[in-house]
FIMI-594176 format. One record per atom (N, C-alpha, C): z, y, x; residue in one letter; atom name. Coordinates in pm, 1 decimal, decimal comma. Last residue first. Layout:
<lovos>
{lovo {Z; Y; X}; a; CA}
...
</lovos>
This chain:
<lovos>
{lovo {1645,2; -952,8; -175,9}; r; N}
{lovo {1601,4; -1103,7; -215,2}; r; CA}
{lovo {1650,7; -1183,2; -166,8}; r; C}
{lovo {1673,6; -723,0; -118,3}; s; N}
{lovo {1749,6; -757,1; -223,7}; s; CA}
{lovo {1736,2; -938,4; -223,5}; s; C}
{lovo {1521,8; -598,1; 92,1}; l; N}
{lovo {1666,6; -582,6; 121,8}; l; CA}
{lovo {1751,3; -712,8; 32,8}; l; C}
{lovo {1263,0; -581,9; -56,6}; y; N}
{lovo {1269,6; -679,6; 3,0}; y; CA}
{lovo {1449,4; -704,1; 78,1}; y; C}
{lovo {1360,0; -344,3; -212,3}; q; N}
{lovo {1341,8; -486,4; -298,5}; q; CA}
{lovo {1329,7; -584,1; -194,7}; q; C}
{lovo {1393,6; -177,8; -22,2}; k; N}
{lovo {1521,6; -199,7; -133,5}; k; CA}
{lovo {1481,3; -295,7; -180,3}; k; C}
{lovo {1145,7; -119,3; -18,7}; l; N}
{lovo {1209,4; -204,6; 107,8}; l; CA}
{lovo {1371,4; -174,2; 42,5}; l; C}
{lovo {1072,5; -27,9; -262,3}; v; N}
{lovo {996,3; -112,1; -220,4}; v; CA}
{lovo {1104,4; -197,1; -77,8}; v; C}
{lovo {1217,1; 230,8; -234,1}; r; N}
{lovo {1243,7; 143,3; -378,2}; r; CA}
{lovo {1151,0; -29,5; -310,6}; r; C}
{lovo {1051,0; 391,9; -18,0}; e; N}
{lovo {1239,1; 323,9; -23,6}; e; CA}
{lovo {1270,8; 229,5; -150,5}; e; C}
{lovo {854,6; 417,5; -91,7}; s; N}
{lovo {898,9; 309,0; 32,9}; s; CA}
{lovo {1025,8; 268,1; -42,4}; s; C}
{lovo {912,1; 567,6; -360,3}; e; N}
{lovo {837,5; 476,1; -389,5}; e; CA}
{lovo {838,1; 353,8; -260,9}; e; C}
{lovo {978,2; 814,8; -170,4}; a; N}
{lovo {1098,6; 748,1; -302,8}; a; CA}
{lovo {1041,4; 611,6; -297,2}; a; C}
{lovo {775,1; 837,1; -33,7}; k; N}
{lovo {923,0; 840,8; 37,9}; k; CA}
{lovo {950,4; 772,3; -29,3}; k; C}
{lovo {566,8; 895,0; -211,0}; v; N}
{lovo {525,0; 819,6; -58,5}; v; CA}
{lovo {692,4; 734,8; -40,5}; v; C}
{lovo {676,2; 1163,7; -325,3}; f; N}
{lovo {657,9; 998,4; -431,2}; f; CA}
{lovo {673,7; 869,4; -356,4}; f; C}
{lovo {679,2; 1337,1; -165,5}; g; N}
{lovo {794,0; 1300,5; -231,1}; g; CA}
{lovo {750,2; 1162,7; -313,9}; g; C}
{lovo {412,8; 1349,8; -76,8}; w; N}
{lovo {462,8; 1254,5; 20,9}; w; CA}
{lovo {621,2; 1238,9; -29,5}; w; C}
{lovo {210,6; 1235,3; -298,6}; l; N}
{lovo {246,9; 1355,2; -312,6}; l; CA}
{lovo {377,0; 1276,1; -198,4}; l; C}
{lovo {-98,5; 1055,4; -357,4}; m; N}
{lovo {42,4; 1066,2; -380,5}; m; CA}
{lovo {114,6; 1169,0; -288,0}; m; C}
{lovo {-460,8; 1020,4; -435,5}; f; N}
{lovo {-334,6; 1099,2; -346,0}; f; CA}
{lovo {-194,7; 1060,4; -404,6}; f; C}
{lovo {-732,3; 826,0; -420,4}; f; N}
{lovo {-631,7; 811,7; -481,7}; f; CA}
{lovo {-549,4; 909,6; -414,3}; f; C}
{lovo {-1089,8; 673,8; -478,9}; q; N}
{lovo {-956,4; 750,1; -427,8}; q; CA}
{lovo {-866,6; 753,0; -520,0}; q; C}
{lovo {-1355,4; 470,2; -444,4}; h; N}
{lovo {-1240,5; 514,5; -509,0}; h; CA}
{lovo {-1122,1; 590,8; -449,2}; h; C}
{lovo {-1737,8; 298,9; -476,8}; h; N}
{lovo {-1590,3; 415,2; -398,9}; h; CA}
{lovo {-1456,9; 482,2; -537,4}; h; C}
{lovo {-1809,4; 34,7; -587,6}; y; N}
{lovo {-1773,8; 161,5; -641,1}; y; CA}
{lovo {-1674,9; 249,1; -564,1}; y; C}
{lovo {-1810,7; -219,5; -495,0}; g; N}
{lovo {-1919,8; -184,5; -475,9}; g; CA}
{lovo {-1875,7; -37,5; -518,8}; g; C}
{lovo {-1535,4; -379,9; -577,0}; r; N}
{lovo {-1663,6; -412,3; -639,0}; r; CA}
{lovo {-1778,8; -302,6; -630,2}; r; C}
{lovo {-1397,7; -74,0; -468,2}; c; N}
{lovo {-1391,0; -200,7; -553,8}; c; CA}
{lovo {-1531,8; -242,4; -641,3}; c; C}
{lovo {-1328,7; 107,8; -126,3}; v; N}
{lovo {-1394,6; 78,7; -243,3}; v; CA}
{lovo {-1376,8; -98,3; -348,6}; v; C}
{lovo {-1085,1; 359,0; -103,7}; y; N}
{lovo {-1132,0; 204,1; -71,4}; y; CA}
{lovo {-1250,7; 206,5; -154,7}; y; C}
{lovo {-892,3; 596,9; 13,7}; q; N}
{lovo {-1029,6; 586,1; 20,5}; q; CA}
{lovo {-1067,9; 415,1; 24,6}; q; C}
{lovo {-626,9; 775,5; 13,9}; a; N}
{lovo {-647,0; 644,4; 37,9}; a; CA}
{lovo {-813,8; 663,9; -11,5}; a; C}
{lovo {-357,2; 1022,7; 146,5}; r; N}
{lovo {-520,1; 1013,4; 39,6}; r; CA}
{lovo {-583,5; 883,7; 91,9}; r; C}
{lovo {-24,5; 1148,3; 58,8}; l; N}
{lovo {-98,6; 1060,3; 160,2}; l; CA}
{lovo {-260,4; 1024,5; 87,2}; l; C}
{lovo {70,3; 1541,5; 122,9}; g; N}
{lovo {43,8; 1391,6; 50,5}; g; CA}
{lovo {-19,9; 1279,9; 161,8}; g; C}
{lovo {47,5; 1802,2; 209,7}; e; N}
{lovo {104,5; 1750,0; 89,6}; e; CA}
{lovo {103,1; 1623,3; 12,9}; e; C}
{lovo {-103,3; 1751,2; 453,6}; t; N}
{lovo {-13,8; 1798,8; 428,1}; t; CA}
{lovo {74,2; 1859,6; 349,1}; t; C}
{lovo {-234,1; 1419,5; 470,7}; e; N}
{lovo {-273,5; 1550,3; 455,1}; e; CA}
{lovo {-114,8; 1625,1; 475,7}; e; C}
{lovo {-299,2; 1149,9; 558,7}; r; N}
{lovo {-219,4; 1218,2; 610,3}; r; CA}
{lovo {-276,9; 1332,5; 577,9}; r; C}
{lovo {-575,2; 871,3; 455,9}; r; N}
{lovo {-544,5; 1014,0; 572,0}; r; CA}
{lovo {-449,2; 1064,8; 511,2}; r; C}
{lovo {-712,0; 596,0; 490,8}; e; N}
{lovo {-544,6; 640,3; 487,1}; e; CA}
{lovo {-572,8; 783,7; 603,0}; e; C}
{lovo {-979,4; 386,3; 411,1}; e; N}
{lovo {-909,8; 496,2; 505,5}; e; CA}
{lovo {-884,1; 552,4; 428,5}; e; C}
{lovo {-1072,7; 127,5; 285,0}; y; N}
{lovo {-1141,9; 223,6; 401,5}; y; CA}
{lovo {-1076,3; 307,7; 516,3}; y; C}
{lovo {-998,5; -164,6; 154,4}; v; N}
{lovo {-918,5; 21,1; 178,1}; v; CA}
{lovo {-992,4; 28,0; 311,6}; v; C}
{lovo {-1173,3; -332,4; -90,2}; k; N}
{lovo {-1165,5; -290,1; 61,8}; k; CA}
{lovo {-1122,2; -111,1; 131,3}; k; C}
{lovo {-1219,8; -547,1; -287,7}; i; N}
{lovo {-1204,1; -456,8; -270,6}; i; CA}
{lovo {-1132,0; -415,5; -109,0}; i; C}
{lovo {-1308,4; -816,0; -417,0}; g; N}
{lovo {-1392,2; -716,8; -363,2}; g; CA}
{lovo {-1330,9; -589,2; -346,6}; g; C}
{lovo {-1126,4; -998,3; -525,2}; r; N}
{lovo {-1167,5; -920,8; -584,3}; r; CA}
{lovo {-1275,2; -814,5; -534,2}; r; C}
{lovo {-1111,2; -1133,0; -272,6}; k; N}
{lovo {-1148,3; -1227,2; -347,2}; k; CA}
{lovo {-1163,8; -1094,9; -477,6}; k; C}
{lovo {-997,0; -965,1; -65,9}; r; N}
{lovo {-1129,2; -1013,3; -81,7}; r; CA}
{lovo {-1213,4; -1104,3; -178,6}; r; C}
{lovo {-790,6; -868,1; -220,1}; f; N}
{lovo {-865,2; -791,3; -189,6}; f; CA}
{lovo {-1029,3; -833,7; -170,3}; f; C}
{lovo {-652,3; -1195,3; -214,4}; q; N}
{lovo {-671,1; -1123,9; -322,3}; q; CA}
{lovo {-799,0; -1011,3; -310,1}; q; C}
{lovo {-557,5; -1073,8; 103,5}; r; N}
{lovo {-667,6; -1233,2; 73,7}; r; CA}
{lovo {-733,2; -1203,1; -77,2}; r; C}
{lovo {-456,0; -876,4; 115,5}; r; N}
{lovo {-608,1; -884,9; 192,4}; r; CA}
{lovo {-704,6; -982,2; 161,1}; r; C}
{lovo {-184,1; -976,3; 7,2}; l; N}
{lovo {-291,2; -869,5; -73,5}; l; CA}
{lovo {-418,7; -840,0; -45,5}; l; C}
{lovo {-135,8; -1149,4; 161,3}; e; N}
{lovo {-165,2; -1223,4; 52,2}; e; CA}
{lovo {-255,7; -1059,6; 1,8}; e; C}
{lovo {-76,3; -968,9; 397,9}; a; N}
{lovo {-156,3; -1076,3; 412,0}; a; CA}
{lovo {-163,9; -1156,6; 289,7}; a; C}
{lovo {152,7; -833,1; 300,5}; l; N}
{lovo {-11,6; -720,9; 331,7}; l; CA}
{lovo {-140,9; -885,7; 322,4}; l; C}
{lovo {324,0; -1065,9; 277,5}; d; N}
{lovo {268,8; -997,5; 126,1}; d; CA}
{lovo {165,4; -914,4; 175,3}; d; C}
{lovo {402,6; -1095,1; 507,4}; l; N}
{lovo {317,8; -1188,8; 450,5}; l; CA}
{lovo {233,9; -1131,2; 326,0}; l; C}
{lovo {484,4; -829,0; 586,9}; l; N}
{lovo {323,9; -893,7; 640,3}; l; CA}
{lovo {315,0; -1017,3; 592,5}; l; C}
{lovo {740,4; -843,0; 483,2}; v; N}
{lovo {682,1; -750,7; 404,8}; v; CA}
{lovo {503,1; -766,8; 423,9}; v; C}
{lovo {878,4; -1076,4; 564,6}; r; N}
{lovo {816,2; -1065,3; 424,2}; r; CA}
{lovo {703,6; -951,6; 437,0}; r; C}
{lovo {880,6; -929,2; 842,3}; d; N}
{lovo {814,4; -1027,8; 810,6}; d; CA}
{lovo {759,9; -1083,7; 680,1}; d; C}
{lovo {1071,2; -712,0; 771,7}; q; N}
{lovo {915,1; -663,8; 823,2}; q; CA}
{lovo {786,0; -776,9; 788,8}; q; C}
{lovo {1314,7; -877,8; 679,8}; m; N}
{lovo {1247,5; -735,8; 633,6}; m; CA}
{lovo {1119,2; -698,3; 629,7}; m; C}
{lovo {1361,1; -910,6; 948,0}; g; N}
{lovo {1315,9; -998,7; 843,3}; g; CA}
{lovo {1252,7; -929,7; 719,1}; g; C}
{lovo {1430,4; -686,8; 1137,0}; r; N}
{lovo {1275,1; -749,9; 1116,0}; r; CA}
{lovo {1194,2; -880,8; 1002,9}; r; C}
{lovo {1575,7; -591,5; 991,3}; l; N}
{lovo {1479,5; -509,6; 980,3}; l; CA}
{lovo {1344,4; -617,5; 1019,2}; l; C}
{lovo {1780,3; -810,0; 1081,0}; l; N}
{lovo {1756,8; -757,9; 901,0}; l; CA}
{lovo {1647,1; -698,6; 938,8}; l; C}
{lovo {1768,0; -787,7; 1364,5}; s; N}
{lovo {1753,8; -919,5; 1286,0}; s; CA}
{lovo {1697,7; -902,1; 1123,8}; s; C}
{lovo {1868,4; -512,7; 1366,1}; e; N}
{lovo {1727,9; -551,9; 1450,0}; e; CA}
{lovo {1722,3; -656,9; 1378,2}; e; C}
{lovo {2137,6; -584,6; 1299,6}; y; N}
{lovo {2085,4; -479,5; 1230,4}; y; CA}
{lovo {1920,7; -523,5; 1258,8}; y; C}
{lovo {2190,7; -773,9; 1526,4}; f; N}
{lovo {2208,1; -802,3; 1383,0}; f; CA}
{lovo {2134,7; -740,8; 1276,7}; f; C}
{lovo {2182,9; -608,9; 1771,0}; r; N}
{lovo {2085,2; -713,8; 1728,7}; r; CA}
{lovo {2080,1; -776,7; 1587,5}; r; C}
{lovo {2354,5; -408,9; 1731,8}; p; N}
{lovo {2214,0; -343,6; 1706,6}; p; CA}
{lovo {2120,2; -480,9; 1707,5}; p; C}
{lovo {2643,4; -371,9; 1694,3}; l; N}
{lovo {2554,3; -456,9; 1685,7}; l; CA}
{lovo {2443,6; -466,9; 1636,2}; l; C}
{lovo {2746,2; -34,5; 1719,6}; k; N}
{lovo {2787,6; -212,5; 1805,9}; k; CA}
{lovo {2760,9; -320,9; 1794,3}; k; C}
{lovo {2504,5; 149,3; 1840,5}; m; N}
{lovo {2516,9; 80,6; 1750,8}; m; CA}
{lovo {2614,2; -51,9; 1796,4}; m; C}
{lovo {2357,9; 369,4; 1946,6}; g; N}
{lovo {2459,0; 306,5; 2069,0}; g; CA}
{lovo {2538,7; 206,5; 1952,6}; g; C}
{lovo {1953,3; 313,5; 2019,8}; s; N}
{lovo {2141,5; 371,4; 1979,8}; s; CA}
{lovo {2207,9; 314,0; 2046,1}; s; C}
{lovo {1770,7; 196,5; 2061,8}; a; N}
{lovo {1774,8; 287,2; 2153,2}; a; CA}
{lovo {1951,5; 395,7; 2080,7}; a; C}
{lovo {1748,0; -5,4; 1849,2}; a; N}
{lovo {1719,2; -10,1; 2009,6}; a; CA}
{lovo {1753,8; 92,9; 2081,6}; a; C}
{lovo {1707,3; 110,8; 1626,6}; i; N}
{lovo {1786,4; 81,1; 1667,0}; i; CA}
{lovo {1823,4; 31,8; 1787,9}; i; C}
{lovo {1439,7; 255,1; 1686,1}; a; N}
{lovo {1533,8; 347,6; 1687,1}; a; CA}
{lovo {1692,1; 257,2; 1727,3}; a; C}
{lovo {1273,3; 43,4; 1635,9}; r; N}
{lovo {1295,3; 100,5; 1763,6}; r; CA}
{lovo {1426,7; 168,9; 1796,6}; r; C}
{lovo {1330,6; -15,5; 1420,2}; i; N}
{lovo {1364,0; -110,4; 1452,5}; i; CA}
{lovo {1384,8; -66,1; 1617,8}; i; C}
{lovo {1231,9; 231,3; 1272,4}; d; N}
{lovo {1389,4; 219,7; 1265,4}; d; CA}
{lovo {1428,8; 60,7; 1351,4}; d; C}
{lovo {992,3; 196,9; 1307,6}; h; N}
{lovo {1034,2; 307,0; 1393,2}; h; CA}
{lovo {1174,3; 257,5; 1345,7}; h; C}
{lovo {898,0; -52,9; 1181,2}; d; N}
{lovo {886,8; -0,4; 1318,9}; d; CA}
{lovo {920,7; 64,7; 1360,4}; d; C}
{lovo {952,3; 41,6; 930,2}; l; N}
{lovo {1034,4; -44,6; 971,5}; l; CA}
{lovo {998,4; -78,9; 1151,4}; l; C}
{lovo {824,0; 223,0; 882,8}; v; N}
{lovo {920,9; 244,3; 868,8}; v; CA}
{lovo {1008,2; 180,3; 928,6}; v; C}
{lovo {561,4; 54,8; 907,0}; r; N}
{lovo {526,1; 161,9; 996,7}; r; CA}
{lovo {695,4; 225,7; 988,8}; r; C}
{lovo {593,2; -115,9; 665,2}; t; N}
{lovo {549,8; -155,1; 780,4}; t; CA}
{lovo {593,1; -51,5; 898,7}; t; C}
{lovo {574,3; 85,2; 446,9}; a; N}
{lovo {688,5; 29,4; 475,4}; a; CA}
{lovo {727,1; -24,0; 627,3}; a; C}
{lovo {278,4; 166,1; 474,7}; i; N}
{lovo {428,7; 275,5; 477,8}; i; CA}
{lovo {487,6; 181,6; 529,2}; i; C}
{lovo {223,2; -55,7; 407,3}; g; N}
{lovo {158,7; -32,8; 516,8}; g; CA}
{lovo {239,1; 109,5; 580,6}; g; C}
{lovo {299,9; -80,6; 94,3}; l; N}
{lovo {363,0; -142,3; 201,1}; l; CA}
{lovo {305,4; -141,1; 355,3}; l; C}
{lovo {127,1; 127,2; 44,1}; l; N}
{lovo {313,7; 141,9; 3,1}; l; CA}
{lovo {363,2; 28,2; 61,4}; l; C}
{lovo {-89,8; 24,9; 15,6}; v; N}
{lovo {-61,7; 111,7; 84,2}; v; CA}
{lovo {79,0; 139,8; 163,8}; v; C}
{lovo {-56,7; -207,4; -192,4}; y; N}
{lovo {-78,1; -199,2; 11,0}; y; CA}
{lovo {-78,1; -120,2; 105,0}; y; C}
{lovo {-5,4; -26,0; -387,3}; h; N}
{lovo {128,1; -130,1; -369,8}; h; CA}
{lovo {82,0; -188,5; -171,8}; h; C}
{lovo {-234,2; 56,5; -430,4}; k; N}
{lovo {-132,5; 153,8; -390,2}; k; CA}
{lovo {-30,8; 57,4; -338,8}; k; C}
{lovo {-410,9; -151,9; -480,4}; v; N}
{lovo {-428,0; -62,8; -364,9}; v; CA}
{lovo {-338,9; 42,8; -352,0}; v; C}
{lovo {-277,6; -291,0; -680,2}; l; N}
{lovo {-254,8; -346,6; -555,9}; l; CA}
{lovo {-269,7; -279,9; -441,9}; l; C}
{lovo {-353,5; -69,1; -920,0}; e; N}
{lovo {-130,5; -57,8; -846,5}; e; CA}
{lovo {-189,6; -185,9; -716,8}; e; C}
{lovo {-589,0; -126,1; -920,9}; l; N}
{lovo {-529,8; 25,3; -919,7}; l; CA}
{lovo {-394,1; -8,5; -768,9}; l; C}
{lovo {-622,6; -369,4; -1037,0}; e; N}
{lovo {-638,9; -376,9; -916,2}; e; CA}
{lovo {-606,0; -206,1; -807,5}; e; C}
{lovo {-486,0; -291,4; -1344,3}; d; N}
{lovo {-453,1; -387,9; -1188,8}; d; CA}
{lovo {-433,6; -326,1; -1044,3}; d; C}
{lovo {-653,6; -125,0; -1421,1}; e; N}
{lovo {-535,2; -51,5; -1374,6}; e; CA}
{lovo {-472,5; -162,8; -1263,4}; e; C}
{lovo {-975,5; -228,7; -1288,2}; t; N}
{lovo {-897,9; -196,8; -1378,8}; t; CA}
{lovo {-774,8; -126,5; -1267,0}; t; C}
{lovo {-1321,2; -53,6; -1238,6}; q; N}
{lovo {-1230,3; -100,3; -1152,6}; q; CA}
{lovo {-1075,8; -111,3; -1266,3}; q; C}
{lovo {-1485,3; -93,0; -1397,1}; i; N}
{lovo {-1560,5; -106,7; -1250,1}; i; CA}
{lovo {-1395,9; -109,5; -1199,4}; i; C}
{lovo {-1543,7; -412,1; -1609,2}; p; N}
{lovo {-1497,0; -276,7; -1543,3}; p; CA}
{lovo {-1489,3; -245,9; -1407,5}; p; C}
{lovo {-1831,8; -572,2; -1658,5}; p; N}
{lovo {-1750,7; -523,3; -1633,6}; p; CA}
{lovo {-1664,3; -426,3; -1563,4}; p; C}
{lovo {-2030,0; -481,0; -1997,8}; s; N}
{lovo {-2015,6; -479,5; -1886,9}; s; CA}
{lovo {-1882,5; -497,6; -1783,3}; s; C}
{lovo {-2050,7; -515,6; -2284,1}; a; N}
{lovo {-2062,3; -635,2; -2204,0}; a; CA}
{lovo {-2050,0; -610,0; -2020,6}; a; C}
{lovo {-2057,5; -265,5; -2413,2}; a; N}
{lovo {-1968,9; -355,7; -2333,3}; a; CA}
{lovo {-1922,3; -457,5; -2317,2}; a; C}
{lovo {-2226,4; 2,0; -2173,1}; t; N}
{lovo {-2227,7; -140,8; -2273,9}; t; CA}
{lovo {-2136,8; -244,3; -2249,5}; t; C}
{lovo {-2132,8; 133,4; -1971,5}; g; N}
{lovo {-2328,2; 157,5; -2083,1}; g; CA}
{lovo {-2249,7; 96,5; -2138,7}; g; C}
{lovo {-1828,4; 296,0; -1842,1}; t; N}
{lovo {-1907,7; 202,2; -1897,8}; t; CA}
{lovo {-2041,0; 228,3; -1954,1}; t; C}
{lovo {-1710,8; 541,3; -1621,5}; a; N}
{lovo {-1791,9; 448,9; -1769,3}; a; CA}
{lovo {-1858,8; 379,7; -1768,8}; a; C}
{lovo {-1517,6; 617,2; -1296,6}; g; N}
{lovo {-1689,5; 551,1; -1375,9}; g; CA}
{lovo {-1664,9; 538,6; -1522,8}; g; C}
{lovo {-1313,5; 703,2; -1159,5}; h; N}
{lovo {-1287,0; 518,9; -1216,6}; h; CA}
{lovo {-1422,9; 513,5; -1285,1}; h; C}
{lovo {-1384,7; 912,2; -1068,1}; g; N}
{lovo {-1295,0; 779,0; -930,7}; g; CA}
{lovo {-1286,9; 634,6; -1056,9}; g; C}
{lovo {-1511,0; 1086,4; -1174,1}; d; N}
{lovo {-1399,0; 1133,3; -1164,7}; d; CA}
{lovo {-1305,6; 1000,8; -1110,1}; d; C}
{lovo {-1803,7; 1025,8; -1125,7}; g; N}
{lovo {-1741,5; 1108,1; -1111,9}; g; CA}
{lovo {-1626,7; 1164,1; -1069,2}; g; C}
{lovo {-1849,7; 798,3; -1305,0}; n; N}
{lovo {-1902,6; 928,3; -1381,5}; n; CA}
{lovo {-1801,3; 1034,0; -1294,1}; n; C}
{lovo {-2049,6; 537,1; -1188,9}; n; N}
{lovo {-1959,9; 620,0; -1192,1}; n; CA}
{lovo {-2005,8; 773,5; -1267,1}; n; C}
{lovo {-2148,0; 272,9; -1405,3}; a; N}
{lovo {-2224,5; 428,5; -1352,1}; a; CA}
{lovo {-2062,4; 490,3; -1339,7}; a; C}
{lovo {-2289,8; -41,1; -1550,1}; a; N}
{lovo {-2148,5; 105,3; -1480,7}; a; CA}
{lovo {-2206,6; 208,4; -1426,1}; a; C}
{lovo {-2472,3; -149,2; -1818,4}; m; N}
{lovo {-2455,1; -91,0; -1652,2}; m; CA}
{lovo {-2379,0; -56,2; -1660,3}; m; C}
</lovos>
């Protein structure tokens, strides 16, 4: 029987117990949160391009919208995987130092915290991957 040990990771009582959360599931949730940030960044930048005096605003906007479409497709796929695995992100809270996400995985509550510097760097890395596709 599995029990939460208070550190958000849980502990197992027997070898036959399924893990409360795998490292893969944690990475999926982090990726989901980062894709949400990337979506908001793209929304902001698309609006900024429209308001700018760029020479080719439609060209740059179409590039960003193409990236945004791929991000949204990946978010939809992650949500499908979440339903299969019993994962639900129920809160993302912006704090002074960073972003806190709370979620349920197979009935157990978990949370993680990412510093803003990490969020910015990882969001940029994620967006660069979409640009290179």
